[in-house]
PASEBA-1860 file (N, C-alpha, C; in nm, 3 decimals):
! residues 268
1> XXXXXXXX> -0.800/1.085/-0.004/-0.789/0.973/-0.118/-0.881/1.003/-0.247 ~ -0.817/0.987/-0.339/-0.885/1.019/-0.456/-1.028/0.948/-0.473 ~ -1.019/0.834/-0.437/-1.172/0.745/-0.472/-1.227/0.746/-0.356 ~ -1.233/0.801/-0.239/-1.340/0.798/-0.130/-1.430/0.811/-0.165 ~ -1.497/0.945/-0.237/-1.631/0.993/-0.276/-1.681/0.890/-0.376 ~ -1.593/0.847/-0.442/-1.653/0.724/-0.530/-1.704/0.611/-0.483 ~ -1.622/0.553/-0.383/-1.692/0.471/-0.316/-1.755/0.445/-0.168 ~ -1.797/0.578/-0.147/-1.882/0.594/-0.025/-2.012/0.522/-0.027
9> XXXXXXXX> -2.050/0.523/-0.123/-2.221/0.444/-0.148/-2.156/0.286/-0.130 ~ -2.057/0.237/-0.174/-1.993/0.094/-0.175/-1.990/0.058/-0.062 ~ -1.894/0.175/0.029/-1.844/0.070/0.191/-1.969/0.101/0.256 ~ -2.075/0.167/0.232/-2.213/0.165/0.292/-2.285/0.002/0.267 ~ -2.259/-0.006/0.106/-2.304/-0.146/0.116/-2.274/-0.271/0.150 ~ -2.126/-0.263/0.168/-2.051/-0.379/0.230/-2.070/-0.409/0.354 ~ -2.091/-0.280/0.436/-2.097/-0.313/0.546/-2.236/-0.360/0.613 ~ -2.296/-0.394/0.524/-2.452/-0.476/0.547/-2.401/-0.615/0.487
17> XXXXXXXX> -2.297/-0.668/0.446/-2.265/-0.792/0.390/-2.247/-0.857/0.524 ~ -2.236/-1.027/0.516/-2.218/-1.083/0.629/-2.073/-1.144/0.613 ~ -2.057/-1.140/0.485/-1.887/-1.191/0.439/-1.776/-1.187/0.567 ~ -1.706/-1.290/0.555/-1.582/-1.245/0.626/-1.517/-1.156/0.599 ~ -1.441/-1.088/0.668/-1.331/-0.976/0.601/-1.191/-1.060/0.622 ~ -1.094/-1.083/0.549/-0.957/-1.103/0.545/-0.901/-1.023/0.654 ~ -0.780/-1.024/0.735/-0.733/-0.939/0.782/-0.569/-0.946/0.746 ~ -0.530/-0.846/0.676/-0.392/-0.796/0.656/-0.305/-0.760/0.756
25> XXXXXXXX> -0.171/-0.777/0.740/-0.079/-0.715/0.860/0.018/-0.663/0.801 ~ 0.034/-0.516/0.806/0.104/-0.392/0.746/0.213/-0.344/0.831 ~ 0.289/-0.281/0.799/0.438/-0.164/0.845/0.478/-0.118/0.745 ~ 0.558/-0.028/0.777/0.617/0.095/0.679/0.708/0.004/0.641 ~ 0.783/-0.065/0.668/0.956/-0.090/0.630/0.930/-0.195/0.522 ~ 0.822/-0.281/0.515/0.811/-0.374/0.412/0.684/-0.362/0.318 ~ 0.652/-0.400/0.206/0.567/-0.397/0.106/0.470/-0.522/0.124 ~ 0.366/-0.520/0.161/0.293/-0.629/0.112/0.217/-0.624/-0.025
33> XXXXXXXX> 0.270/-0.740/-0.140/0.204/-0.747/-0.262/0.085/-0.823/-0.247 ~ -0.030/-0.773/-0.305/-0.145/-0.849/-0.330/-0.131/-0.867/-0.480 ~ -0.191/-0.994/-0.523/-0.183/-1.005/-0.662/-0.333/-1.077/-0.692 ~ -0.449/-0.999/-0.763/-0.602/-1.064/-0.795/-0.610/-1.149/-0.873 ~ -0.692/-1.165/-0.898/-0.747/-1.275/-1.044/-0.765/-1.175/-1.124 ~ -0.797/-1.055/-1.142/-0.854/-0.995/-1.266/-0.755/-0.867/-1.234 ~ -0.719/-0.780/-1.334/-0.687/-0.643/-1.322/-0.781/-0.543/-1.204 ~ -0.692/-0.481/-1.128/-0.747/-0.362/-1.044/-0.816/-0.245/-1.074
41> XXXXXXXX> -0.942/-0.184/-1.109/-0.984/-0.078/-1.142/-0.992/0.017/-1.067 ~ -1.036/0.012/-0.906/-1.036/0.089/-0.798/-1.019/0.039/-0.656 ~ -0.965/0.141/-0.610/-0.912/0.078/-0.471/-0.914/0.163/-0.373 ~ -0.936/0.175/-0.234/-0.916/0.282/-0.159/-0.935/0.215/0.002 ~ -0.827/0.309/0.071/-0.802/0.226/0.179/-0.927/0.346/0.273 ~ -0.928/0.322/0.436/-1.009/0.384/0.526/-0.916/0.468/0.610 ~ -0.808/0.471/0.600/-0.727/0.575/0.676/-0.596/0.639/0.639 ~ -0.573/0.740/0.580/-0.433/0.780/0.507/-0.329/0.717/0.572
49> XXXXXXXX> -0.318/0.624/0.728/-0.180/0.559/0.728/-0.165/0.455/0.646 ~ -0.260/0.436/0.576/-0.265/0.278/0.496/-0.252/0.345/0.338 ~ -0.138/0.297/0.280/-0.145/0.338/0.105/-0.145/0.215/0.053 ~ -0.214/0.218/-0.060/-0.228/0.091/-0.145/-0.232/0.153/-0.280 ~ -0.111/0.099/-0.365/-0.026/0.147/-0.491/-0.066/0.045/-0.599 ~ -0.161/0.114/-0.715/-0.161/-0.016/-0.825/-0.143/0.098/-0.969 ~ -0.138/0.022/-1.054/-0.134/0.092/-1.164/-0.270/0.146/-1.269 ~ -0.244/0.274/-1.270/-0.414/0.342/-1.292/-0.409/0.330/-1.455
57> XXXXXXXX> -0.250/0.303/-1.530/-0.269/0.359/-1.662/-0.272/0.249/-1.752 ~ -0.209/0.127/-1.721/-0.226/0.009/-1.743/-0.248/-0.105/-1.642 ~ -0.401/-0.138/-1.618/-0.423/-0.194/-1.497/-0.414/-0.351/-1.494 ~ -0.325/-0.392/-1.416/-0.274/-0.491/-1.342/-0.352/-0.557/-1.239 ~ -0.300/-0.697/-1.236/-0.330/-0.753/-1.105/-0.248/-0.739/-0.975 ~ -0.169/-0.670/-0.970/-0.075/-0.620/-0.893/-0.103/-0.506/-0.772 ~ -0.136/-0.502/-0.669/-0.140/-0.396/-0.573/-0.020/-0.399/-0.468 ~ 0.036/-0.286/-0.410/0.117/-0.295/-0.325/0.089/-0.219/-0.223
65> XXXXXXXX> 0.093/-0.280/-0.083/0.053/-0.184/0.038/0.168/-0.185/0.152 ~ 0.091/-0.084/0.206/0.226/-0.020/0.322/0.128/0.043/0.435 ~ 0.166/0.026/0.537/0.091/0.133/0.648/0.186/0.157/0.773 ~ 0.148/0.244/0.846/0.260/0.336/0.948/0.140/0.308/1.092 ~ 0.207/0.304/1.218/0.160/0.264/1.323/0.030/0.371/1.324 ~ -0.064/0.318/1.435/-0.213/0.407/1.434/-0.316/0.314/1.427 ~ -0.450/0.375/1.430/-0.555/0.282/1.420/-0.566/0.207/1.305 ~ -0.660/0.083/1.339/-0.655/-0.025/1.248/-0.754/0.046/1.093
73> XXXXXXXX> -0.782/0.000/1.025/-0.831/0.051/0.911/-0.910/-0.080/0.804 ~ -0.942/-0.038/0.698/-0.946/-0.150/0.592/-0.920/-0.082/0.446 ~ -0.947/-0.215/0.355/-0.907/-0.202/0.194/-1.029/-0.228/0.154 ~ -1.075/-0.156/0.041/-1.136/-0.242/-0.081/-1.101/-0.195/-0.212 ~ -1.140/-0.340/-0.265/-1.036/-0.329/-0.418/-1.163/-0.362/-0.505 ~ -1.165/-0.294/-0.608/-1.266/-0.335/-0.739/-1.190/-0.395/-0.839 ~ -1.211/-0.508/-0.903/-1.141/-0.575/-1.021/-1.211/-0.564/-1.144 ~ -1.152/-0.587/-1.259/-1.180/-0.581/-1.390/-1.367/-0.610/-1.415
81> XXXXXXXX> -1.358/-0.763/-1.341/-1.495/-0.822/-1.375/-1.590/-0.765/-1.252 ~ -1.588/-0.660/-1.213/-1.677/-0.637/-1.128/-1.699/-0.697/-0.963 ~ -1.575/-0.752/-0.918/-1.601/-0.819/-0.815/-1.513/-0.732/-0.685 ~ -1.595/-0.734/-0.588/-1.519/-0.619/-0.494/-1.450/-0.732/-0.384 ~ -1.333/-0.694/-0.302/-1.253/-0.732/-0.199/-1.257/-0.662/-0.108 ~ -1.277/-0.702/0.054/-1.276/-0.618/0.144/-1.185/-0.700/0.233 ~ -1.065/-0.592/0.311/-0.983/-0.657/0.405/-0.959/-0.555/0.520 ~ -0.941/-0.609/0.659/-0.923/-0.555/0.753/-0.775/-0.516/0.756
89> XXXXXXXX> -0.720/-0.401/0.765/-0.593/-0.338/0.767/-0.546/-0.329/0.920 ~ -0.421/-0.383/0.972/-0.380/-0.402/1.104/-0.227/-0.361/1.103 ~ -0.184/-0.264/1.170/-0.039/-0.230/1.205/0.034/-0.339/1.280 ~ 0.132/-0.416/1.227/0.261/-0.468/1.298/0.376/-0.476/1.241 ~ 0.458/-0.462/1.368/0.626/-0.466/1.353/0.663/-0.578/1.248 ~ 0.619/-0.703/1.277/0.666/-0.796/1.178/0.555/-0.828/1.102 ~ 0.577/-0.875/0.969/0.476/-0.923/0.860/0.494/-1.061/0.888 ~ 0.388/-1.086/0.874/0.349/-1.285/0.841/0.354/-1.317/0.720
97> XXXXXXXX> 0.339/-1.211/0.642/0.353/-1.251/0.453/0.401/-1.139/0.398 ~ 0.488/-1.198/0.298/0.533/-1.052/0.206/0.442/-1.058/0.086 ~ 0.383/-1.161/0.043/0.295/-1.133/-0.061/0.174/-1.253/-0.032 ~ 0.065/-1.213/-0.150/-0.065/-1.309/-0.138/-0.136/-1.304/-0.256 ~ -0.173/-1.390/-0.317/-0.244/-1.456/-0.392/-0.383/-1.453/-0.409 ~ -0.457/-1.335/-0.423/-0.627/-1.348/-0.352/-0.717/-1.440/-0.438 ~ -0.770/-1.525/-0.394/-0.846/-1.618/-0.488/-0.979/-1.574/-0.531 ~ -1.072/-1.579/-0.600/-1.185/-1.539/-0.656/-1.305/-1.559/-0.508
105> XXXXXXXX> -1.267/-1.697/-0.480/-1.385/-1.711/-0.377/-1.334/-1.628/-0.255 ~ -1.234/-1.528/-0.225/-1.228/-1.408/-0.130/-1.330/-1.292/-0.170 ~ -1.402/-1.306/-0.299/-1.469/-1.160/-0.310/-1.581/-1.212/-0.234 ~ -1.614/-1.031/-0.199/-1.732/-1.063/-0.119/-1.886/-1.015/-0.163 ~ -1.850/-1.023/-0.309/-1.964/-1.028/-0.436/-1.921/-0.922/-0.561 ~ -2.002/-0.948/-0.633/-1.986/-0.892/-0.786/-2.102/-0.730/-0.757 ~ -2.022/-0.646/-0.813/-2.079/-0.523/-0.779/-2.164/-0.472/-0.865 ~ -2.136/-0.521/-1.007/-2.170/-0.514/-1.122/-2.297/-0.468/-1.131
113> XXXXXXXX> -2.412/-0.571/-1.114/-2.567/-0.543/-1.150/-2.597/-0.466/-1.008 ~ -2.553/-0.435/-0.911/-2.607/-0.335/-0.805/-2.565/-0.242/-0.770 ~ -2.440/-0.202/-0.776/-2.364/-0.117/-0.767/-2.259/-0.066/-0.909 ~ -2.309/-0.052/-1.030/-2.230/-0.045/-1.116/-2.097/0.074/-1.121 ~ -2.007/0.060/-1.158/-1.875/0.180/-1.162/-1.947/0.306/-1.212 ~ -2.078/0.260/-1.316/-2.099/0.412/-1.368/-2.190/0.462/-1.270 ~ -2.246/0.390/-1.214/-2.320/0.457/-1.081/-2.275/0.516/-0.983 ~ -2.170/0.469/-0.943/-2.075/0.517/-0.857/-2.023/0.646/-0.899
121> XXXXXXXX> -1.995/0.660/-1.030/-1.945/0.780/-1.084/-2.046/0.865/-1.105 ~ -2.166/0.866/-1.066/-2.259/0.941/-1.078/-2.266/1.045/-0.944 ~ -2.264/1.209/-0.986/-2.221/1.290/-0.883/-2.063/1.331/-0.862 ~ -2.004/1.274/-0.913/-1.875/1.295/-0.945/-1.840/1.423/-1.023 ~ -1.734/1.494/-0.968/-1.699/1.592/-1.063/-1.632/1.563/-1.221 ~ -1.690/1.582/-1.289/-1.631/1.510/-1.424/-1.534/1.567/-1.471 ~ -1.455/1.609/-1.414/-1.329/1.651/-1.427/-1.203/1.537/-1.347 ~ -1.281/1.480/-1.261/-1.206/1.395/-1.211/-1.131/1.282/-1.272
129> XXXXXXXX> -1.228/1.205/-1.356/-1.127/1.107/-1.466/-1.015/1.189/-1.525 ~ -1.078/1.289/-1.594/-0.971/1.320/-1.693/-0.848/1.394/-1.603 ~ -0.895/1.441/-1.481/-0.759/1.494/-1.429/-0.660/1.370/-1.363 ~ -0.712/1.263/-1.341/-0.674/1.126/-1.341/-0.596/1.110/-1.446 ~ -0.621/1.087/-1.559/-0.562/1.079/-1.712/-0.445/1.169/-1.715 ~ -0.473/1.322/-1.668/-0.367/1.388/-1.720/-0.246/1.379/-1.633 ~ -0.272/1.307/-1.536/-0.162/1.321/-1.407/-0.079/1.186/-1.462 ~ -0.167/1.086/-1.536/-0.063/0.973/-1.565/-0.002/1.022/-1.711
137> XXXXXXXX> -0.076/1.108/-1.787/0.024/1.160/-1.903/0.136/1.225/-1.867 ~ 0.115/1.322/-1.755/0.244/1.408/-1.698/0.353/1.329/-1.653 ~ 0.346/1.211/-1.556/0.388/1.120/-1.537/0.502/1.028/-1.627 ~ 0.416/0.999/-1.738/0.504/0.947/-1.841/0.578/1.029/-1.939 ~ 0.531/1.143/-1.934/0.630/1.254/-2.007/0.719/1.247/-1.929 ~ 0.731/1.280/-1.801/0.845/1.348/-1.721/0.961/1.220/-1.704 ~ 0.898/1.082/-1.703/0.980/0.974/-1.686/1.008/0.937/-1.841 ~ 0.970/0.965/-1.913/1.045/0.963/-2.050/1.166/1.075/-2.049
145> XXXXXXXX> 1.127/1.196/-2.025/1.238/1.301/-2.057/1.353/1.246/-1.981 ~ 1.346/1.215/-1.820/1.463/1.201/-1.732/1.537/1.074/-1.799 ~ 1.443/0.970/-1.829/1.537/0.863/-1.883/1.614/0.901/-2.005 ~ 1.551/0.967/-2.095/1.625/1.001/-2.205/1.740/1.084/-2.176 ~ 1.747/1.179/-2.065/1.857/1.264/-2.040/1.964/1.195/-1.940 ~ 1.946/1.117/-1.894/2.023/1.057/-1.796/2.182/1.021/-1.848 ~ 2.282/1.048/-1.782/2.405/1.003/-1.865/2.507/0.978/-1.732 ~ 2.447/0.989/-1.605/2.546/1.010/-1.510/2.486/0.841/-1.416
153> XXXXXXXX> 2.611/0.827/-1.336/2.570/0.727/-1.236/2.599/0.768/-1.084 ~ 2.459/0.797/-0.981/2.513/0.832/-0.887/2.540/0.771/-0.795 ~ 2.540/0.617/-0.789/2.572/0.528/-0.688/2.536/0.360/-0.730 ~ 2.631/0.308/-0.736/2.575/0.171/-0.787/2.643/0.062/-0.695 ~ 2.617/-0.059/-0.682/2.604/-0.183/-0.599/2.581/-0.309/-0.700 ~ 2.698/-0.391/-0.659/2.709/-0.511/-0.746/2.686/-0.623/-0.623 ~ 2.634/-0.727/-0.670/2.617/-0.854/-0.598/2.566/-0.972/-0.677 ~ 2.657/-1.050/-0.643/2.616/-1.189/-0.718/2.627/-1.177/-0.835
161> XXXXXXXX> 2.663/-1.053/-0.945/2.670/-1.046/-1.087/2.527/-0.957/-1.095 ~ 2.489/-0.908/-1.035/2.371/-0.827/-1.072/2.421/-0.673/-0.987 ~ 2.413/-0.560/-1.079/2.430/-0.443/-1.053/2.304/-0.344/-1.049 ~ 2.307/-0.300/-0.925/2.185/-0.207/-0.899/2.217/-0.069/-0.923 ~ 2.155/0.001/-0.993/2.255/0.179/-1.041/2.118/0.267/-0.979 ~ 2.151/0.409/-0.873/2.105/0.497/-0.907/2.141/0.549/-1.003 ~ 2.104/0.613/-1.083/2.149/0.715/-1.225/2.108/0.867/-1.231 ~ 1.980/0.862/-1.162/1.957/1.040/-1.141/1.828/1.036/-1.036
169> XXXXXXXX> 1.830/1.168/-0.987/1.730/1.205/-0.878/1.662/1.351/-0.943 ~ 1.544/1.363/-0.985/1.495/1.471/-1.042/1.367/1.510/-0.994 ~ 1.347/1.622/-0.975/1.221/1.698/-0.908/1.155/1.758/-1.032 ~ 1.034/1.736/-1.044/0.915/1.787/-1.094/0.783/1.796/-1.099 ~ 0.741/1.899/-1.070/0.562/1.919/-0.994/0.591/1.857/-0.869 ~ 0.476/1.761/-0.821/0.513/1.774/-0.715/0.533/1.600/-0.650 ~ 0.673/1.560/-0.768/0.702/1.431/-0.771/0.834/1.418/-0.761 ~ 0.911/1.357/-0.719/1.062/1.329/-0.750/1.045/1.209/-0.812
177> XXXXXXXX> 1.163/1.231/-0.917/1.176/1.119/-1.004/1.289/1.034/-1.000 ~ 1.278/0.893/-0.958/1.427/0.830/-0.951/1.441/0.740/-1.079 ~ 1.556/0.773/-1.129/1.577/0.666/-1.262/1.669/0.536/-1.191 ~ 1.640/0.436/-1.215/1.753/0.288/-1.210/1.786/0.239/-1.269 ~ 1.870/0.167/-1.245/1.902/0.071/-1.386/1.955/-0.079/-1.302 ~ 1.887/-0.181/-1.369/1.945/-0.319/-1.328/2.020/-0.393/-1.452 ~ 2.162/-0.443/-1.418/2.220/-0.493/-1.490/2.278/-0.632/-1.448 ~ 2.256/-0.754/-1.548/2.260/-0.847/-1.525/2.403/-0.928/-1.574
185> XXXXXXXX> 2.502/-0.952/-1.516/2.627/-0.969/-1.538/2.637/-1.126/-1.536 ~ 2.535/-1.191/-1.466/2.578/-1.305/-1.379/2.499/-1.404/-1.513 ~ 2.529/-1.537/-1.501/2.502/-1.630/-1.622/2.348/-1.699/-1.615 ~ 2.279/-1.633/-1.510/2.116/-1.684/-1.479/2.062/-1.550/-1.485 ~ 1.923/-1.596/-1.581/1.817/-1.417/-1.571/1.790/-1.395/-1.440 ~ 1.756/-1.294/-1.430/1.716/-1.217/-1.319/1.567/-1.190/-1.332 ~ 1.489/-1.250/-1.264/1.330/-1.241/-1.241/1.346/-1.147/-1.108 ~ 1.247/-1.039/-1.161/1.262/-0.913/-1.046/1.122/-0.963/-0.955
193> XXXXXXXX> 1.136/-0.939/-0.811/1.037/-0.946/-0.746/1.006/-0.835/-0.699 ~ 1.076/-0.730/-0.646/1.082/-0.614/-0.603/1.167/-0.516/-0.616 ~ 1.112/-0.390/-0.602/1.187/-0.258/-0.578/1.145/-0.182/-0.490 ~ 1.189/-0.141/-0.380/1.138/-0.051/-0.291/1.226/0.087/-0.296 ~ 1.185/0.182/-0.226/1.242/0.266/-0.173/1.205/0.309/-0.032 ~ 1.303/0.373/0.020/1.292/0.416/0.179/1.372/0.543/0.194 ~ 1.334/0.604/0.305/1.417/0.730/0.336/1.454/0.675/0.490 ~ 1.590/0.678/0.488/1.666/0.629/0.617/1.696/0.727/0.705
201> XXXXXXXX> 1.704/0.726/0.834/1.800/0.782/0.953/1.853/0.712/1.025 ~ 1.980/0.762/1.084/2.043/0.668/1.170/2.128/0.572/1.100 ~ 2.192/0.496/1.224/2.249/0.369/1.153/2.195/0.221/1.214 ~ 2.196/0.141/1.100/2.099/0.020/1.091/2.185/-0.088/1.203 ~ 2.306/-0.079/1.226/2.385/-0.180/1.343/2.307/-0.120/1.492 ~ 2.228/0.000/1.507/2.190/0.056/1.610/2.028/0.053/1.607 ~ 1.971/-0.054/1.615/1.789/-0.069/1.599/1.757/0.025/1.684 ~ 1.771/0.068/1.769/1.698/0.150/1.884/1.688/0.296/1.796
209> XXXXXXXX> 1.798/0.354/1.725/1.815/0.485/1.649/1.806/0.465/1.513 ~ 1.786/0.349/1.428/1.733/0.367/1.330/1.604/0.353/1.268 ~ 1.542/0.439/1.166/1.436/0.440/1.085/1.448/0.460/0.963 ~ 1.339/0.374/0.896/1.336/0.421/0.768/1.172/0.415/0.733 ~ 1.148/0.501/0.649/1.026/0.501/0.615/1.000/0.465/0.447 ~ 0.926/0.374/0.401/0.897/0.363/0.236/0.804/0.455/0.200 ~ 0.835/0.477/0.040/0.766/0.545/0.003/0.762/0.490/-0.118 ~ 0.588/0.462/-0.139/0.534/0.427/-0.236/0.521/0.515/-0.379
217> XXXXXXXX> 0.556/0.433/-0.475/0.571/0.513/-0.602/0.393/0.536/-0.643 ~ 0.414/0.663/-0.689/0.281/0.718/-0.783/0.280/0.638/-0.920 ~ 0.372/0.595/-0.964/0.425/0.583/-1.116/0.518/0.503/-1.124 ~ 0.533/0.426/-1.176/0.643/0.330/-1.267/0.659/0.332/-1.412 ~ 0.777/0.324/-1.432/0.761/0.384/-1.596/0.892/0.247/-1.601 ~ 0.851/0.167/-1.748/0.944/0.070/-1.786/1.001/-0.060/-1.708 ~ 0.920/-0.058/-1.542/0.978/-0.131/-1.449/0.983/-0.281/-1.499 ~ 1.100/-0.320/-1.525/1.121/-0.466/-1.561/1.092/-0.580/-1.485
225> XXXXXXXX> 1.023/-0.703/-1.531/1.002/-0.790/-1.485/1.098/-0.921/-1.475 ~ 1.203/-0.907/-1.567/1.309/-1.025/-1.601/1.403/-0.913/-1.660 ~ 1.554/-0.937/-1.616/1.656/-0.865/-1.676/1.739/-0.997/-1.731 ~ 1.760/-1.038/-1.854/1.806/-1.150/-1.902/1.967/-1.148/-1.877 ~ 2.023/-1.244/-1.884/2.178/-1.267/-1.872/2.237/-1.160/-1.986 ~ 2.323/-1.041/-1.954/2.410/-1.002/-2.064/2.308/-0.864/-2.076 ~ 2.224/-0.844/-2.023/2.129/-0.700/-2.049/2.101/-0.612/-1.945 ~ 2.062/-0.505/-1.924/2.028/-0.400/-1.852/1.918/-0.374/-1.897
233> XXXXXXXX> 1.858/-0.287/-1.788/1.726/-0.230/-1.801/1.709/-0.107/-1.737 ~ 1.666/0.011/-1.763/1.651/0.149/-1.705/1.511/0.164/-1.678 ~ 1.461/0.208/-1.570/1.320/0.263/-1.530/1.316/0.348/-1.440 ~ 1.199/0.395/-1.417/1.176/0.551/-1.353/1.075/0.506/-1.237 ~ 1.082/0.546/-1.131/0.993/0.552/-1.029/0.954/0.712/-0.962 ~ 0.830/0.739/-1.006/0.809/0.879/-0.959/0.739/0.862/-0.816 ~ 0.762/0.935/-0.698/0.737/0.906/-0.572/0.735/1.041/-0.514 ~ 0.589/1.082/-0.425/0.566/1.223/-0.365/0.698/1.303/-0.370
241> XXXXXXXX> 0.714/1.427/-0.371/0.841/1.506/-0.371/0.897/1.488/-0.207 ~ 1.039/1.468/-0.227/1.111/1.458/-0.084/1.239/1.529/-0.061 ~ 1.279/1.558/0.036/1.413/1.602/0.055/1.490/1.522/0.151 ~ 1.633/1.515/0.113/1.706/1.442/0.271/1.731/1.527/0.338 ~ 1.726/1.520/0.449/1.799/1.604/0.572/1.950/1.533/0.613 ~ 2.031/1.600/0.669/2.185/1.585/0.685/2.211/1.450/0.720 ~ 2.126/1.412/0.806/2.129/1.241/0.846/2.060/1.158/0.791 ~ 1.976/1.186/0.668/1.866/1.106/0.606/1.975/1.031/0.479
249> XXXXXXXX> 1.919/0.923/0.421/1.979/0.905/0.345/1.855/0.819/0.240 ~ 1.854/0.806/0.094/1.784/0.709/-0.002/1.824/0.572/0.012 ~ 1.733/0.477/0.064/1.778/0.383/0.060/1.689/0.283/-0.047 ~ 1.776/0.203/-0.129/1.673/0.121/-0.258/1.734/-0.016/-0.238 ~ 1.619/-0.089/-0.254/1.611/-0.260/-0.209/1.578/-0.330/-0.313 ~ 1.656/-0.415/-0.355/1.605/-0.513/-0.495/1.629/-0.660/-0.453 ~ 1.485/-0.732/-0.458/1.488/-0.860/-0.459/1.451/-0.919/-0.549 ~ 1.479/-1.087/-0.552/1.477/-1.182/-0.664/1.358/-1.264/-0.671
257> XXXXXXXX> 1.289/-1.264/-0.717/1.166/-1.351/-0.724/1.206/-1.502/-0.748 ~ 1.170/-1.609/-0.667/1.229/-1.761/-0.671/1.349/-1.772/-0.687 ~ 1.452/-1.647/-0.580/1.574/-1.678/-0.572/1.663/-1.609/-0.446 ~ 1.780/-1.608/-0.436/1.823/-1.574/-0.319/1.910/-1.423/-0.343 ~ 1.918/-1.394/-0.455/1.984/-1.271/-0.496/1.902/-1.124/-0.426 ~ 1.994/-1.069/-0.321/1.890/-0.943/-0.259/1.984/-0.840/-0.231 ~ 1.974/-0.732/-0.249/2.064/-0.638/-0.225/2.009/-0.475/-0.163 ~ 2.089/-0.414/-0.127/2.067/-0.266/-0.038/2.167/-0.174/-0.141
265> XXXX> 2.112/-0.074/-0.165/2.174/0.053/-0.214/2.132/0.156/-0.130 ~ 2.244/0.241/-0.055/2.247/0.391/-0.026/2.321/0.498/-0.058 ~ 2.218/0.574/-0.094/2.285/0.733/-0.126/2.252/0.855/-0.070 ~ 2.354/0.915/-0.040/2.308/1.084/0.029/2.472/1.109/0.079
END
């Protein structure tokens, strides 16, 4: 993980705290959304089986967590106000919750005075921050390019007046860029709760042979929060590069916030 070195000193400091650590139950088929009181500035998991995604370009309060079977681990998150949050991570086939709003009283402390971000950054290769910024600029430029050039529709799915379209799938660098579109033909505004990307294999009707692997985007471009009636919105997900085998399919899931509209789109 990119921030393991940055957080090594902080992790040791946290181990000395007596604050109780909350437990989060994770799996690979669903995303657990964590909403913090302040924008996320840094985050790291203790084991590569667990992935925590957040916006490094325009820091926001939302982080998305997934995991795979294996050893238990932990998650450490720092927010803009200097507060630190620590969680135990445990894999479960069935999640107990799909989202959580983290209250400020769950913070294990404020690291600003004792272990500031500037201090944590000492001894780190000075190119690290530049490299992260360069990655974000590359993602944004590539996303803009693929968004502007798209003219086709690979697959679409309509339900309850909402149309989800897979418009393009392109490879650039170490990422695959997925161009998507949501159109609202219904009489009610559509508030987006989540869009998830999976690589699936097998027949979903035969659970014993059906497998799907969540793919966490490293970058989201123009991801909509709301698609109003009569409007449509194109956006791009950049995910780690992947290919689909003969029996594998790309699976997209769209869900509505505070509503029941939900759909799947399958392609390949």
